[in-house]
C-alpha positions, -999 to 999 in steps of 0.1 A, spaced: 643 653 399 675 634 391 685 603 410 712 623 429 686 649 439 662 622 450 689 605 470 698 638 488 661 645 493 656 611 509 689 612 528 703 580 512 732 573 488 729 569 451 738 532 456 709 527 479 685 541 453 700 517 427 696 488 451 660 498 457 653 500 420 665 464 416 641 450 443 610 435 428 586 446 456 598 482 453 594 481 415 559 468 419 549 496 443 566 521 419 547 508 389 514 509 408 521 545 419 531 555 384 498 541 371 480 563 396 500 594 386 500 588 349 464 576 347 449 568 314 467 554 284 462 588 267 480 606 295 508 580 294 512 586 257 513 623 262 541 618 288 560 596 265 557 621 236 570 649 258 600 628 269 606 619 233 605 655 222 630 665 249 652 635 240 655 646 203 660 683 211 697 689 208 694 724 224 679 710 256 704 707 284 686 676 297 685 659 264 705 629 275 685 624 307 653 627 287 665 601 262 675 577 290 641 581 307 623 576 274 642 545 265 637 531 300 599 539 298 594 522 264 614 492 276 591 490 307 560 488 286 572 460 263 556 427 270 580 404 289 599 378 269 587 344 276 608 313 268 587 284 255 602 250 253 583 222 238 590 185 243 570 167 217 574 133 232 582 131 269 585 93 267 617 99 248 632 120 276 655 99 298 651 100 335 685 118 338 673 145 313 640 149 331 658 152 365 681 178 349 652 198 336 634 197 370 667 207 388 673 236 364 637 249 368 639 246 406 673 264 406 658 293 385 629 295 409 651 295 439 674 322 424 644 344 416 630 340 451 663 349 467 668 379 444 632 390 445 
């Protein structure tokens, strides 16, 4: 089912679906349900393989859609990027630098909380 078809089926707009996809709690439920549907890693691999085969089939009318879904799927299974910052000697960090680091971290956490 395409996003437009799903929107019609649910009685909402395309924009509403896009908004829902961006909400963390909805993504978490989606991922949990997807795990139940897909099941084992072997089944997930089979699904990915089928999407890939459609994505590279230039005679398939839904090639572009399959390619998009495949790329989204492989992006979703990548481990998240983690930023690691190391301060070798905190004694050398000035009070102003330390306060700026704390403020930046608090700002990021607040933004994630408001967007999540």
